[in-house]
PyMOL CGO cylinders between C-alpha atoms (Angstrom):
from pymol import cmd
from pymol.cgo import CYLINDER

trace = [
    CYLINDER, 12.13, -0.03, -10.51, 12.13, 2.00, -7.55, 0.3, 1, 1, 1, 1, 1, 1,
    CYLINDER, 12.13, 2.00, -7.55, 9.93, 4.18, -5.22, 0.3, 1, 1, 1, 1, 1, 1,
    CYLINDER, 9.93, 4.18, -5.22, 11.47, 7.01, -3.61, 0.3, 1, 1, 1, 1, 1, 1,
    CYLINDER, 11.47, 7.01, -3.61, 9.86, 8.71, -0.61, 0.3, 1, 1, 1, 1, 1, 1,
    CYLINDER, 9.86, 8.71, -0.61, 6.13, 7.79, -1.97, 0.3, 1, 1, 1, 1, 1, 1,
    CYLINDER, 6.13, 7.79, -1.97, 3.28, 8.40, -0.06, 0.3, 1, 1, 1, 1, 1, 1,
    CYLINDER, 3.28, 8.40, -0.06, -0.27, 8.39, -1.13, 0.3, 1, 1, 1, 1, 1, 1,
    CYLINDER, -0.27, 8.39, -1.13, -3.09, 9.48, 0.98, 0.3, 1, 1, 1, 1, 1, 1,
    CYLINDER, -3.09, 9.48, 0.98, -7.04, 8.98, 0.54, 0.3, 1, 1, 1, 1, 1, 1,
    CYLINDER, -7.04, 8.98, 0.54, -10.02, 11.14, 1.32, 0.3, 1, 1, 1, 1, 1, 1,
    CYLINDER, -10.02, 11.14, 1.32, -11.67, 10.22, 4.21, 0.3, 1, 1, 1, 1, 1, 1,
    CYLINDER, -11.67, 10.22, 4.21, -14.71, 11.99, 6.41, 0.3, 1, 1, 1, 1, 1, 1,
    CYLINDER, -14.71, 11.99, 6.41, -13.11, 15.76, 5.64, 0.3, 1, 1, 1, 1, 1, 1,
    CYLINDER, -13.11, 15.76, 5.64, -9.77, 14.62, 6.01, 0.3, 1, 1, 1, 1, 1, 1,
    CYLINDER, -9.77, 14.62, 6.01, -6.80, 12.54, 4.95, 0.3, 1, 1, 1, 1, 1, 1,
    CYLINDER, -6.80, 12.54, 4.95, -5.88, 8.96, 5.61, 0.3, 1, 1, 1, 1, 1, 1,
    CYLINDER, -5.88, 8.96, 5.61, -2.19, 8.25, 4.61, 0.3, 1, 1, 1, 1, 1, 1,
    CYLINDER, -2.19, 8.25, 4.61, -1.93, 4.86, 3.07, 0.3, 1, 1, 1, 1, 1, 1,
    CYLINDER, -1.93, 4.86, 3.07, 2.00, 5.45, 2.48, 0.3, 1, 1, 1, 1, 1, 1,
    CYLINDER, 2.00, 5.45, 2.48, 4.02, 7.35, 4.42, 0.3, 1, 1, 1, 1, 1, 1,
    CYLINDER, 4.02, 7.35, 4.42, 7.42, 7.90, 2.39, 0.3, 1, 1, 1, 1, 1, 1,
    CYLINDER, 7.42, 7.90, 2.39, 8.27, 4.13, 1.02, 0.3, 1, 1, 1, 1, 1, 1,
    CYLINDER, 8.27, 4.13, 1.02, 11.78, 4.41, -0.66, 0.3, 1, 1, 1, 1, 1, 1,
    CYLINDER, 11.78, 4.41, -0.66, 12.62, 0.72, -1.87, 0.3, 1, 1, 1, 1, 1, 1,
    CYLINDER, 12.62, 0.72, -1.87, 14.19, -1.15, -5.03, 0.3, 1, 1, 1, 1, 1, 1,
    CYLINDER, 14.19, -1.15, -5.03, 13.03, -3.74, -7.18, 0.3, 1, 1, 1, 1, 1, 1,
    CYLINDER, 13.03, -3.74, -7.18, 15.87, -5.96, -8.33, 0.3, 1, 1, 1, 1, 1, 1,
    CYLINDER, 15.87, -5.96, -8.33, 16.31, -7.32, -12.17, 0.3, 1, 1, 1, 1, 1, 1,
    CYLINDER, 16.31, -7.32, -12.17, 15.42, -11.14, -12.34, 0.3, 1, 1, 1, 1, 1, 1,
    CYLINDER, 15.42, -11.14, -12.34, 14.32, -11.25, -8.49, 0.3, 1, 1, 1, 1, 1, 1,
    CYLINDER, 14.32, -11.25, -8.49, 10.85, -12.43, -6.66, 0.3, 1, 1, 1, 1, 1, 1,
    CYLINDER, 10.85, -12.43, -6.66, 10.69, -9.30, -4.23, 0.3, 1, 1, 1, 1, 1, 1,
    CYLINDER, 10.69, -9.30, -4.23, 7.87, -9.96, -1.87, 0.3, 1, 1, 1, 1, 1, 1,
    CYLINDER, 7.87, -9.96, -1.87, 5.61, -7.06, 0.08, 0.3, 1, 1, 1, 1, 1, 1,
    CYLINDER, 5.61, -7.06, 0.08, 4.71, -9.11, 3.18, 0.3, 1, 1, 1, 1, 1, 1,
    CYLINDER, 4.71, -9.11, 3.18, 2.07, -7.46, 6.09, 0.3, 1, 1, 1, 1, 1, 1,
    CYLINDER, 2.07, -7.46, 6.09, -0.72, -7.57, 6.92, 0.3, 1, 1, 1, 1, 1, 1,
    CYLINDER, -0.72, -7.57, 6.92, -4.27, -6.10, 5.60, 0.3, 1, 1, 1, 1, 1, 1,
    CYLINDER, -4.27, -6.10, 5.60, -4.37, -2.51, 5.60, 0.3, 1, 1, 1, 1, 1, 1,
    CYLINDER, -4.37, -2.51, 5.60, -0.85, -2.44, 5.51, 0.3, 1, 1, 1, 1, 1, 1,
    CYLINDER, -0.85, -2.44, 5.51, -0.28, -0.48, 2.63, 0.3, 1, 1, 1, 1, 1, 1,
    CYLINDER, -0.28, -0.48, 2.63, 1.02, -3.35, 0.33, 0.3, 1, 1, 1, 1, 1, 1,
    CYLINDER, 1.02, -3.35, 0.33, -1.57, -3.34, -2.35, 0.3, 1, 1, 1, 1, 1, 1,
    CYLINDER, -1.57, -3.34, -2.35, -1.65, 0.04, -2.46, 0.3, 1, 1, 1, 1, 1, 1,
    CYLINDER, -1.65, 0.04, -2.46, 2.25, 0.64, -3.09, 0.3, 1, 1, 1, 1, 1, 1,
    CYLINDER, 2.25, 0.64, -3.09, 1.65, -2.27, -5.52, 0.3, 1, 1, 1, 1, 1, 1,
    CYLINDER, 1.65, -2.27, -5.52, -0.59, -0.27, -7.35, 0.3, 1, 1, 1, 1, 1, 1,
    CYLINDER, -0.59, -0.27, -7.35, 1.73, 2.80, -7.36, 0.3, 1, 1, 1, 1, 1, 1,
    CYLINDER, 1.73, 2.80, -7.36, 4.38, 0.34, -8.80, 0.3, 1, 1, 1, 1, 1, 1,
    CYLINDER, 4.38, 0.34, -8.80, 2.53, -0.91, -11.41, 0.3, 1, 1, 1, 1, 1, 1,
    CYLINDER, 2.53, -0.91, -11.41, 1.72, 2.20, -12.49, 0.3, 1, 1, 1, 1, 1, 1,
    CYLINDER, 1.72, 2.20, -12.49, -2.54, 1.82, -12.07, 0.3, 1, 1, 1, 1, 1, 1,
    CYLINDER, -2.54, 1.82, -12.07, -2.44, 4.72, -9.29, 0.3, 1, 1, 1, 1, 1, 1,
    CYLINDER, -2.44, 4.72, -9.29, -0.61, 8.17, -9.06, 0.3, 1, 1, 1, 1, 1, 1,
    CYLINDER, -0.61, 8.17, -9.06, 1.11, 8.71, -5.63, 0.3, 1, 1, 1, 1, 1, 1,
    CYLINDER, 1.11, 8.71, -5.63, 0.25, 11.98, -4.02, 0.3, 1, 1, 1, 1, 1, 1,
    CYLINDER, 0.25, 11.98, -4.02, 4.32, 12.73, -3.39, 0.3, 1, 1, 1, 1, 1, 1,
    CYLINDER, 4.32, 12.73, -3.39, 7.80, 10.89, -4.23, 0.3, 1, 1, 1, 1, 1, 1,
    CYLINDER, 7.80, 10.89, -4.23, 8.46, 9.70, -7.59, 0.3, 1, 1, 1, 1, 1, 1,
    CYLINDER, 8.46, 9.70, -7.59, 8.16, 5.72, -8.74, 0.3, 1, 1, 1, 1, 1, 1,
    CYLINDER, 8.16, 5.72, -8.74, 11.12, 5.15, -11.86, 0.3, 1, 1, 1, 1, 1, 1,
    CYLINDER, 11.12, 5.15, -11.86, 11.11, 2.15, -13.99, 0.3, 1, 1, 1, 1, 1, 1,
    CYLINDER, 11.11, 2.15, -13.99, 14.22, 1.79, -16.14, 0.3, 1, 1, 1, 1, 1, 1,
    CYLINDER, 14.22, 1.79, -16.14, 15.68, 5.37, -14.90, 0.3, 1, 1, 1, 1, 1, 1,
    CYLINDER, 15.68, 5.37, -14.90, 12.37, 7.34, -15.64, 0.3, 1, 1, 1, 1, 1, 1,
    CYLINDER, 12.37, 7.34, -15.64, 9.21, 8.39, -12.94, 0.3, 1, 1, 1, 1, 1, 1,
    CYLINDER, 9.21, 8.39, -12.94, 8.19, 11.39, -16.14, 0.3, 1, 1, 1, 1, 1, 1,
    CYLINDER, 8.19, 11.39, -16.14, 5.13, 9.60, -18.28, 0.3, 1, 1, 1, 1, 1, 1,
    CYLINDER, 5.13, 9.60, -18.28, 2.18, 11.03, -20.23, 0.3, 1, 1, 1, 1, 1, 1,
    CYLINDER, 2.18, 11.03, -20.23, -1.06, 8.87, -19.57, 0.3, 1, 1, 1, 1, 1, 1,
    CYLINDER, -1.06, 8.87, -19.57, -0.59, 7.35, -22.58, 0.3, 1, 1, 1, 1, 1, 1,
    CYLINDER, -0.59, 7.35, -22.58, 3.32, 6.44, -21.97, 0.3, 1, 1, 1, 1, 1, 1,
    CYLINDER, 3.32, 6.44, -21.97, 1.61, 4.86, -19.04, 0.3, 1, 1, 1, 1, 1, 1,
    CYLINDER, 1.61, 4.86, -19.04, -0.58, 2.91, -20.56, 0.3, 1, 1, 1, 1, 1, 1,
    CYLINDER, -0.58, 2.91, -20.56, 1.71, 1.32, -22.97, 0.3, 1, 1, 1, 1, 1, 1,
    CYLINDER, 1.71, 1.32, -22.97, 4.09, 0.15, -20.02, 0.3, 1, 1, 1, 1, 1, 1,
    CYLINDER, 4.09, 0.15, -20.02, 1.64, -1.56, -18.39, 0.3, 1, 1, 1, 1, 1, 1,
    CYLINDER, 1.64, -1.56, -18.39, 0.01, -3.51, -21.64, 0.3, 1, 1, 1, 1, 1, 1,
    CYLINDER, 0.01, -3.51, -21.64, 3.94, -4.12, -22.82, 0.3, 1, 1, 1, 1, 1, 1,
    CYLINDER, 3.94, -4.12, -22.82, 6.26, -3.74, -19.87, 0.3, 1, 1, 1, 1, 1, 1,
    CYLINDER, 6.26, -3.74, -19.87, 4.35, -5.46, -17.13, 0.3, 1, 1, 1, 1, 1, 1,
    CYLINDER, 4.35, -5.46, -17.13, 2.02, -8.55, -16.28, 0.3, 1, 1, 1, 1, 1, 1,
    CYLINDER, 2.02, -8.55, -16.28, -0.79, -8.62, -13.72, 0.3, 1, 1, 1, 1, 1, 1,
    CYLINDER, -0.79, -8.62, -13.72, -1.68, -11.85, -11.43, 0.3, 1, 1, 1, 1, 1, 1,
    CYLINDER, -1.68, -11.85, -11.43, -4.25, -11.05, -9.29, 0.3, 1, 1, 1, 1, 1, 1,
    CYLINDER, -4.25, -11.05, -9.29, -6.02, -12.62, -6.34, 0.3, 1, 1, 1, 1, 1, 1,
    CYLINDER, -6.02, -12.62, -6.34, -9.51, -12.93, -7.73, 0.3, 1, 1, 1, 1, 1, 1,
    CYLINDER, -9.51, -12.93, -7.73, -7.83, -14.09, -10.86, 0.3, 1, 1, 1, 1, 1, 1,
    CYLINDER, -7.83, -14.09, -10.86, -9.88, -11.84, -13.42, 0.3, 1, 1, 1, 1, 1, 1,
    CYLINDER, -9.88, -11.84, -13.42, -10.66, -14.53, -16.28, 0.3, 1, 1, 1, 1, 1, 1,
    CYLINDER, -10.66, -14.53, -16.28, -13.08, -13.90, -18.63, 0.3, 1, 1, 1, 1, 1, 1,
    CYLINDER, -13.08, -13.90, -18.63, -15.80, -16.63, -18.16, 0.3, 1, 1, 1, 1, 1, 1,
    CYLINDER, -15.80, -16.63, -18.16, -16.61, -16.86, -21.73, 0.3, 1, 1, 1, 1, 1, 1,
    CYLINDER, -16.61, -16.86, -21.73, -13.39, -18.34, -22.75, 0.3, 1, 1, 1, 1, 1, 1,
    CYLINDER, -13.39, -18.34, -22.75, -11.13, -20.57, -22.67, 0.3, 1, 1, 1, 1, 1, 1,
    CYLINDER, -11.13, -20.57, -22.67, -8.11, -21.26, -20.75, 0.3, 1, 1, 1, 1, 1, 1,
    CYLINDER, -8.11, -21.26, -20.75, -6.49, -20.86, -24.20, 0.3, 1, 1, 1, 1, 1, 1,
    CYLINDER, -6.49, -20.86, -24.20, -8.10, -18.07, -25.51, 0.3, 1, 1, 1, 1, 1, 1,
    CYLINDER, -8.10, -18.07, -25.51, -7.81, -16.10, -22.41, 0.3, 1, 1, 1, 1, 1, 1,
    CYLINDER, -7.81, -16.10, -22.41, -3.80, -16.41, -22.95, 0.3, 1, 1, 1, 1, 1, 1,
    CYLINDER, -3.80, -16.41, -22.95, -4.06, -15.75, -26.34, 0.3, 1, 1, 1, 1, 1, 1,
    CYLINDER, -4.06, -15.75, -26.34, -6.45, -12.76, -25.48, 0.3, 1, 1, 1, 1, 1, 1,
    CYLINDER, -6.45, -12.76, -25.48, -3.72, -11.08, -24.29, 0.3, 1, 1, 1, 1, 1, 1,
    CYLINDER, -3.72, -11.08, -24.29, -1.83, -11.22, -26.79, 0.3, 1, 1, 1, 1, 1, 1,
    CYLINDER, -1.83, -11.22, -26.79, -4.34, -10.17, -29.48, 0.3, 1, 1, 1, 1, 1, 1,
    CYLINDER, -4.34, -10.17, -29.48, -4.30, -6.67, -27.25, 0.3, 1, 1, 1, 1, 1, 1,
    CYLINDER, -4.30, -6.67, -27.25, -0.41, -6.40, -28.37, 0.3, 1, 1, 1, 1, 1, 1,
    CYLINDER, -0.41, -6.40, -28.37, -1.06, -7.38, -31.92, 0.3, 1, 1, 1, 1, 1, 1,
    CYLINDER, -1.06, -7.38, -31.92, 0.48, -10.32, -32.28, 0.3, 1, 1, 1, 1, 1, 1,
    CYLINDER, 0.48, -10.32, -32.28, -0.01, -12.18, -35.66, 0.3, 1, 1, 1, 1, 1, 1,
    CYLINDER, -0.01, -12.18, -35.66, -2.13, -15.53, -35.45, 0.3, 1, 1, 1, 1, 1, 1,
    CYLINDER, -2.13, -15.53, -35.45, 0.70, -18.26, -35.82, 0.3, 1, 1, 1, 1, 1, 1,
    CYLINDER, 0.70, -18.26, -35.82, 2.67, -16.15, -32.75, 0.3, 1, 1, 1, 1, 1, 1,
    CYLINDER, 2.67, -16.15, -32.75, -0.47, -15.94, -30.51, 0.3, 1, 1, 1, 1, 1, 1,
    CYLINDER, -0.47, -15.94, -30.51, -1.34, -19.82, -31.04, 0.3, 1, 1, 1, 1, 1, 1,
    CYLINDER, -1.34, -19.82, -31.04, 2.60, -20.74, -30.45, 0.3, 1, 1, 1, 1, 1, 1,
    CYLINDER, 2.60, -20.74, -30.45, 2.86, -18.81, -27.12, 0.3, 1, 1, 1, 1, 1, 1,
    CYLINDER, 2.86, -18.81, -27.12, -0.19, -19.39, -25.40, 0.3, 1, 1, 1, 1, 1, 1,
    CYLINDER, -0.19, -19.39, -25.40, 0.07, -23.10, -25.96, 0.3, 1, 1, 1, 1, 1, 1,
    CYLINDER, 0.07, -23.10, -25.96, 3.89, -22.28, -24.99, 0.3, 1, 1, 1, 1, 1, 1,
    CYLINDER, 3.89, -22.28, -24.99, 2.54, -20.41, -21.62, 0.3, 1, 1, 1, 1, 1, 1,
    CYLINDER, 2.54, -20.41, -21.62, 0.27, -22.86, -20.73, 0.3, 1, 1, 1, 1, 1, 1,
    CYLINDER, 0.27, -22.86, -20.73, 2.92, -25.53, -21.40, 0.3, 1, 1, 1, 1, 1, 1,
    CYLINDER, 2.92, -25.53, -21.40, 4.75, -23.78, -18.68, 0.3, 1, 1, 1, 1, 1, 1,
    CYLINDER, 4.75, -23.78, -18.68, 2.20, -23.75, -15.86, 0.3, 1, 1, 1, 1, 1, 1,
    CYLINDER, 2.20, -23.75, -15.86, 1.28, -27.27, -16.32, 0.3, 1, 1, 1, 1, 1, 1,
    CYLINDER, 1.28, -27.27, -16.32, -1.90, -26.59, -17.98, 0.3, 1, 1, 1, 1, 1, 1,
    CYLINDER, -1.90, -26.59, -17.98, -1.33, -28.24, -21.36, 0.3, 1, 1, 1, 1, 1, 1,
    CYLINDER, -1.33, -28.24, -21.36, -4.13, -31.16, -20.78, 0.3, 1, 1, 1, 1, 1, 1,
    CYLINDER, -4.13, -31.16, -20.78, -6.70, -28.46, -19.80, 0.3, 1, 1, 1, 1, 1, 1,
    CYLINDER, -6.70, -28.46, -19.80, -6.10, -25.38, -22.37, 0.3, 1, 1, 1, 1, 1, 1,
    CYLINDER, -6.10, -25.38, -22.37, -9.31, -25.40, -24.12, 0.3, 1, 1, 1, 1, 1, 1,
    CYLINDER, -9.31, -25.40, -24.12, -11.50, -25.70, -20.73, 0.3, 1, 1, 1, 1, 1, 1,
    CYLINDER, -11.50, -25.70, -20.73, -13.36, -22.98, -19.35, 0.3, 1, 1, 1, 1, 1, 1,
    CYLINDER, -13.36, -22.98, -19.35, -12.91, -21.03, -16.21, 0.3, 1, 1, 1, 1, 1, 1,
    CYLINDER, -12.91, -21.03, -16.21, -15.72, -22.66, -14.58, 0.3, 1, 1, 1, 1, 1, 1,
    CYLINDER, -15.72, -22.66, -14.58, -14.43, -26.37, -15.13, 0.3, 1, 1, 1, 1, 1, 1,
    CYLINDER, -14.43, -26.37, -15.13, -11.15, -25.76, -13.56, 0.3, 1, 1, 1, 1, 1, 1,
    CYLINDER, -11.15, -25.76, -13.56, -9.60, -25.72, -10.12, 0.3, 1, 1, 1, 1, 1, 1,
    CYLINDER, -9.60, -25.72, -10.12, -8.87, -22.43, -8.06, 0.3, 1, 1, 1, 1, 1, 1,
    CYLINDER, -8.87, -22.43, -8.06, -5.17, -23.21, -8.34, 0.3, 1, 1, 1, 1, 1, 1,
    CYLINDER, -5.17, -23.21, -8.34, -5.52, -24.35, -12.59, 0.3, 1, 1, 1, 1, 1, 1,
    CYLINDER, -5.52, -24.35, -12.59, -7.09, -20.57, -12.60, 0.3, 1, 1, 1, 1, 1, 1,
    CYLINDER, -7.09, -20.57, -12.60, -4.83, -18.83, -10.93, 0.3, 1, 1, 1, 1, 1, 1,
    CYLINDER, -4.83, -18.83, -10.93, -1.99, -20.67, -12.99, 0.3, 1, 1, 1, 1, 1, 1,
    CYLINDER, -1.99, -20.67, -12.99, -4.30, -19.39, -16.18, 0.3, 1, 1, 1, 1, 1, 1,
    CYLINDER, -4.30, -19.39, -16.18, -3.46, -16.25, -15.27, 0.3, 1, 1, 1, 1, 1, 1,
    CYLINDER, -3.46, -16.25, -15.27, -0.72, -16.53, -14.23, 0.3, 1, 1, 1, 1, 1, 1,
    CYLINDER, -0.72, -16.53, -14.23, 0.56, -17.81, -18.29, 0.3, 1, 1, 1, 1, 1, 1,
    CYLINDER, 0.56, -17.81, -18.29, -1.55, -14.40, -19.53, 0.3, 1, 1, 1, 1, 1, 1,
    CYLINDER, -1.55, -14.40, -19.53, 0.46, -12.45, -16.95, 0.3, 1, 1, 1, 1, 1, 1,
    CYLINDER, 0.46, -12.45, -16.95, 3.62, -13.66, -18.65, 0.3, 1, 1, 1, 1, 1, 1,
    CYLINDER, 3.62, -13.66, -18.65, 2.30, -14.55, -22.47, 0.3, 1, 1, 1, 1, 1, 1,
    CYLINDER, 2.30, -14.55, -22.47, 3.40, -10.88, -23.77, 0.3, 1, 1, 1, 1, 1, 1,
    CYLINDER, 3.40, -10.88, -23.77, 6.80, -11.23, -22.11, 0.3, 1, 1, 1, 1, 1, 1,
    CYLINDER, 6.80, -11.23, -22.11, 6.57, -8.47, -19.73, 0.3, 1, 1, 1, 1, 1, 1,
    CYLINDER, 6.57, -8.47, -19.73, 9.48, -7.26, -18.00, 0.3, 1, 1, 1, 1, 1, 1,
    CYLINDER, 9.48, -7.26, -18.00, 8.00, -7.30, -14.49, 0.3, 1, 1, 1, 1, 1, 1,
    CYLINDER, 8.00, -7.30, -14.49, 4.95, -9.39, -13.27, 0.3, 1, 1, 1, 1, 1, 1,
    CYLINDER, 4.95, -9.39, -13.27, 2.74, -8.28, -10.40, 0.3, 1, 1, 1, 1, 1, 1,
    CYLINDER, 2.74, -8.28, -10.40, 1.16, -10.63, -8.50, 0.3, 1, 1, 1, 1, 1, 1,
    CYLINDER, 1.16, -10.63, -8.50, -1.14, -9.16, -5.55, 0.3, 1, 1, 1, 1, 1, 1,
    CYLINDER, -1.14, -9.16, -5.55, -1.81, -12.02, -3.08, 0.3, 1, 1, 1, 1, 1, 1,
    CYLINDER, -1.81, -12.02, -3.08, -2.07, -15.31, -5.65, 0.3, 1, 1, 1, 1, 1, 1,
    CYLINDER, -2.07, -15.31, -5.65, -1.86, -17.48, -2.80, 0.3, 1, 1, 1, 1, 1, 1,
    CYLINDER, -1.86, -17.48, -2.80, -4.43, -16.06, -0.63, 0.3, 1, 1, 1, 1, 1, 1,
    CYLINDER, -4.43, -16.06, -0.63, -6.95, -18.54, -1.59, 0.3, 1, 1, 1, 1, 1, 1,
    CYLINDER, -6.95, -18.54, -1.59, -5.31, -21.28, -2.42, 0.3, 1, 1, 1, 1, 1, 1,
    CYLINDER, -5.31, -21.28, -2.42, -3.90, -24.76, 0.25, 0.3, 1, 1, 1, 1, 1, 1,
    CYLINDER, -3.90, -24.76, 0.25, -0.45, -24.67, 1.27, 0.3, 1, 1, 1, 1, 1, 1,
    CYLINDER, -0.45, -24.67, 1.27, 0.74, -27.49, -1.60, 0.3, 1, 1, 1, 1, 1, 1,
    CYLINDER, 0.74, -27.49, -1.60, -1.02, -25.17, -4.24, 0.3, 1, 1, 1, 1, 1, 1,
    CYLINDER, -1.02, -25.17, -4.24, -0.21, -22.12, -2.99, 0.3, 1, 1, 1, 1, 1, 1,
    CYLINDER, -0.21, -22.12, -2.99, 3.52, -23.47, -3.52, 0.3, 1, 1, 1, 1, 1, 1,
    CYLINDER, 3.52, -23.47, -3.52, 3.32, -24.94, -7.11, 0.3, 1, 1, 1, 1, 1, 1,
    CYLINDER, 3.32, -24.94, -7.11, 2.36, -20.80, -7.41, 0.3, 1, 1, 1, 1, 1, 1,
    CYLINDER, 2.36, -20.80, -7.41, 5.38, -19.95, -6.38, 0.3, 1, 1, 1, 1, 1, 1,
    CYLINDER, 5.38, -19.95, -6.38, 7.86, -22.67, -7.76, 0.3, 1, 1, 1, 1, 1, 1,
    CYLINDER, 7.86, -22.67, -7.76, 5.99, -21.34, -11.22, 0.3, 1, 1, 1, 1, 1, 1,
    CYLINDER, 5.99, -21.34, -11.22, 7.12, -17.78, -10.44, 0.3, 1, 1, 1, 1, 1, 1,
    CYLINDER, 7.12, -17.78, -10.44, 10.58, -19.48, -9.23, 0.3, 1, 1, 1, 1, 1, 1,
    CYLINDER, 10.58, -19.48, -9.23, 11.06, -21.19, -12.97, 0.3, 1, 1, 1, 1, 1, 1,
    CYLINDER, 11.06, -21.19, -12.97, 10.00, -17.90, -14.93, 0.3, 1, 1, 1, 1, 1, 1,
    CYLINDER, 10.00, -17.90, -14.93, 12.44, -15.94, -12.91, 0.3, 1, 1, 1, 1, 1, 1,
    CYLINDER, 12.44, -15.94, -12.91, 15.72, -18.39, -14.00, 0.3, 1, 1, 1, 1, 1, 1,
    CYLINDER, 15.72, -18.39, -14.00, 14.48, -19.58, -17.46, 0.3, 1, 1, 1, 1, 1, 1,
    CYLINDER, 14.48, -19.58, -17.46, 12.64, -16.43, -18.97, 0.3, 1, 1, 1, 1, 1, 1,
    CYLINDER, 12.64, -16.43, -18.97, 14.30, -13.34, -17.20, 0.3, 1, 1, 1, 1, 1, 1,
    CYLINDER, 14.30, -13.34, -17.20, 11.26, -12.32, -15.51, 0.3, 1, 1, 1, 1, 1, 1,
    CYLINDER, 11.26, -12.32, -15.51, 11.29, -9.93, -12.48, 0.3, 1, 1, 1, 1, 1, 1,
    CYLINDER, 11.29, -9.93, -12.48, 8.37, -10.47, -10.35, 0.3, 1, 1, 1, 1, 1, 1,
    CYLINDER, 8.37, -10.47, -10.35, 6.75, -8.23, -7.50, 0.3, 1, 1, 1, 1, 1, 1,
    CYLINDER, 6.75, -8.23, -7.50, 4.22, -10.35, -4.85, 0.3, 1, 1, 1, 1, 1, 1,
    CYLINDER, 4.22, -10.35, -4.85, 2.14, -9.36, -2.23, 0.3, 1, 1, 1, 1, 1, 1,
    CYLINDER, 2.14, -9.36, -2.23, 1.34, -11.51, 0.35, 0.3, 1, 1, 1, 1, 1, 1,
    CYLINDER, 1.34, -11.51, 0.35, 0.78, -11.98, 4.22, 0.3, 1, 1, 1, 1, 1, 1,
    CYLINDER, 0.78, -11.98, 4.22, 1.82, -16.03, 4.47, 0.3, 1, 1, 1, 1, 1, 1,
    CYLINDER, 1.82, -16.03, 4.47, 4.90, -16.10, 7.02, 0.3, 1, 1, 1, 1, 1, 1,
    CYLINDER, 4.90, -16.10, 7.02, 5.89, -19.34, 4.76, 0.3, 1, 1, 1, 1, 1, 1,
    CYLINDER, 5.89, -19.34, 4.76, 6.86, -17.76, 1.68, 0.3, 1, 1, 1, 1, 1, 1,
    CYLINDER, 6.86, -17.76, 1.68, 9.23, -15.59, 2.87, 0.3, 1, 1, 1, 1, 1, 1,
    CYLINDER, 9.23, -15.59, 2.87, 11.96, -17.79, 2.39, 0.3, 1, 1, 1, 1, 1, 1,
    CYLINDER, 11.96, -17.79, 2.39, 11.69, -18.51, -1.02, 0.3, 1, 1, 1, 1, 1, 1,
    CYLINDER, 11.69, -18.51, -1.02, 11.75, -14.75, -2.03, 0.3, 1, 1, 1, 1, 1, 1,
    CYLINDER, 11.75, -14.75, -2.03, 15.31, -13.05, -3.02, 0.3, 1, 1, 1, 1, 1, 1,
    CYLINDER, 15.31, -13.05, -3.02, 14.06, -9.95, -1.09, 0.3, 1, 1, 1, 1, 1, 1,
    CYLINDER, 14.06, -9.95, -1.09, 10.98, -8.87, 1.33, 0.3, 1, 1, 1, 1, 1, 1,
    CYLINDER, 10.98, -8.87, 1.33, 9.78, -5.85, 2.79, 0.3, 1, 1, 1, 1, 1, 1,
    CYLINDER, 9.78, -5.85, 2.79, 7.85, -6.13, 5.35, 0.3, 1, 1, 1, 1, 1, 1,
    CYLINDER, 7.85, -6.13, 5.35, 5.49, -2.83, 5.91, 0.3, 1, 1, 1, 1, 1, 1,
    CYLINDER, 5.49, -2.83, 5.91, 3.06, -1.86, 8.20, 0.3, 1, 1, 1, 1, 1, 1,
    CYLINDER, 3.06, -1.86, 8.20, 0.20, 0.86, 8.76, 0.3, 1, 1, 1, 1, 1, 1,
    CYLINDER, 0.20, 0.86, 8.76, 1.86, 2.64, 5.28, 0.3, 1, 1, 1, 1, 1, 1,
    CYLINDER, 1.86, 2.64, 5.28, 5.62, 1.95, 6.04, 0.3, 1, 1, 1, 1, 1, 1,
    CYLINDER, 5.62, 1.95, 6.04, 8.59, -0.34, 5.52, 0.3, 1, 1, 1, 1, 1, 1,
    CYLINDER, 8.59, -0.34, 5.52, 9.42, -1.37, 8.63, 0.3, 1, 1, 1, 1, 1, 1,
    CYLINDER, 9.42, -1.37, 8.63, 11.93, -4.28, 7.72, 0.3, 1, 1, 1, 1, 1, 1,
    CYLINDER, 11.93, -4.28, 7.72, 13.81, -4.60, 4.29, 0.3, 1, 1, 1, 1, 1, 1,
]
cmd.load_cgo(trace, "trace")
């Protein structure tokens, strides 16, 4: 992916607040790219642009060399080519870990046999094979985050966006999540973009873009 001079303004009190002020960057394939910055730096807004969850006020976002997509095509890209891991995990409380992952495959119209095999494989990959029939309320915060990762990778997306995936986790559990990401890159050819303000995670990244006040200040 590539962003070229991306700006994003939000109307505030009769004026505009510029959350992004001309961002240009490249996300390399099969790498872990980290967007680093404090709360309010613009990193989540930028991730929303890259993940096609929002539109820039100006500038362009390229995916596989293209930047002009209809709303229908954006929906298809998000569903088929992208995976999302949110800080809040956003699991469906009435579904087991297995059902949460399998549901993503239903959305992608996989057949029953493929859904079962792939959901089990993804949960095994994140170390939750013994817990896959448990409900989210029966899982720890770290386990819930791992279910969210399994769900995000189930449909084999080209790129995974993870917004502060370790923010609510202790250091040990957070490092386990990062190890899962690195294994996905090495073993499944994933490309991962992650936001964080944790300086302890910088050394594991392939590329770090540091942000402040809507701009890249280092990267």
